[in-house]
C-alpha positions in Angstrom: -3.3 -10.7 -8.1 -3.3 -7.5 -10.9 0.3 -6.7 -10.6 1.2 -10.7 -11.6 -0.9 -10.9 -14.3 -2.1 -7.6 -16.2 1.3 -5.8 -16.0 3.4 -5.2 -19.4 6.8 -4.3 -17.0 7.9 -7.4 -15.4 10.0 -6.7 -12.5 9.7 -2.7 -12.4 7.7 -1.2 -9.7 5.3 1.3 -11.9 4.2 4.0 -9.6 0.7 6.3 -10.1 1.0 10.3 -10.0 -1.1 13.0 -10.8 -1.1 14.1 -14.3 -0.9 17.5 -14.5 2.3 18.0 -11.8 3.8 14.4 -11.3 4.2 15.4 -7.6 1.2 14.1 -6.1 1.8 10.1 -5.2 -1.0 7.8 -5.8 0.4 4.9 -4.9 2.0 1.5 -6.6 0.4 -0.4 -9.6 2.7 -3.4 -9.5 4.2 -3.9 -6.3 2.9 -6.9 -4.4 -0.1 -6.2 -2.3 2.0 -6.6 1.4 3.9 -3.6 0.2 2.7 -0.5 1.9 2.0 1.7 -1.4 0.7 -1.4 -3.3 -3.0 -0.4 -4.6 -4.0 -3.5 -3.2 -2.5 -3.3 0.2 -6.2 -3.2 1.8 -4.6 -1.5 5.1 -2.2 0.7 3.5 -2.7 4.1 2.5 -3.3 3.6 -1.2 -4.9 0.2 -1.3 -7.5 0.8 1.2 -11.2 1.7 0.5 -11.3 4.3 3.7 -8.2 6.1 3.3 -8.1 9.4 1.2 -5.2 8.7 -1.0 -6.5 5.7 -2.3 -8.0 5.8 -5.2 -10.6 3.1 -4.3 -11.9 5.7 -2.0 -14.8 7.2 -3.7 -14.4 10.7 -1.6 -10.4 11.4 -2.0 -8.9 12.7 -4.9 -7.9 9.4 -6.8 -11.0 8.1 -6.2 -14.1 10.5 -6.8 -15.5 10.2 -10.2 -15.7 14.3 -9.7 -11.8 14.8 -9.4 -9.8 16.1 -11.7 -6.9 13.8 -10.3 -8.7 10.8 -10.7 -8.8 8.2 -13.3 -12.4 7.5 -12.9 -13.3 10.6 -13.6 -14.6 10.7 -17.6 -13.5 14.4 -18.2 -10.6 14.6 -15.8 -6.8 14.1 -16.3 -6.5 11.4 -13.9 -2.8 10.0 -13.1 0.4 8.7 -15.2 2.1 5.3 -15.3 5.8 5.9 -14.2 8.8 4.2 -13.5 11.2 5.3 -10.0 13.4 7.0 -12.9 10.7 9.1 -13.7 9.8 6.8 -17.4 6.2 7.6 -18.5 4.4 4.4 -19.2 1.3 5.3 -19.8 -1.9 7.4 -19.0 -4.9 6.2 -16.6 -7.8 8.0 -17.1 -10.8 7.9 -18.4 -10.7 10.6 -20.3 -9.1 9.4 -24.0 -7.9 13.0 -24.5 -6.2 13.8 -21.2 -2.7 12.4 -22.2 -2.2 13.4 -26.3 -0.3 10.6 -27.6 0.5 8.5 -24.4 -1.0 5.3 -24.3 -2.9 3.5 -21.7 -1.4 0.2 -20.4 -3.6 -2.6 -20.6 -3.5 -3.0 -17.1 -5.1 0.4 -16.7 -7.4 -0.3 -19.9 -8.4 -3.4 -17.8 -9.4 -1.5 -15.1 -11.2 1.1 -16.5 -13.3 -1.1 -18.5 -14.0 -2.9 -15.0 -15.2 0.7 -13.8 -17.6 1.4 -16.6 -19.1 -1.8 -16.3 -19.9 -2.1 -12.8 -19.4 1.8 -11.7 -18.5 0.2 -8.1 -14.5 1.1 -7.1 -15.5 -2.1 -4.1 -16.5 -4.7 -7.0 -13.1 -3.1 -8.9 -10.9 -3.4 -6.5 -11.8 -7.1 -5.8 -11.6 -8.0 -9.1 -8.5 -6.2 -9.0 -7.0 -6.7 -6.1 -8.3 -10.6 -4.6 -7.7 -12.7 -7.9 
């Protein structure tokens, strides 16, 4: 599973928010898949391929490659990765210019690499979440 394998921050829930305002929640990057906010919870708002808030929904604000809030948009701001206190752990965006000096974590770089390779969010989700 993604959270156990690739995340640098151990025992910390890393949360995804829109990069511009950091007010729109996009799911939990490191939560266990059964947690409601996990990006790997197939039936949850943030892990489903079909629900609008999910980064796996190609028609939603966080999943569309055309949305500025989507990490899959090569020109958008994407998302930021923060903990519950608001400490920023890095950027989640295909756009290398979107976050200035904030570095992307290796876990999100891996997800972006998968997306660049397959360009299919269903495949990326399966590779990330169904390990």
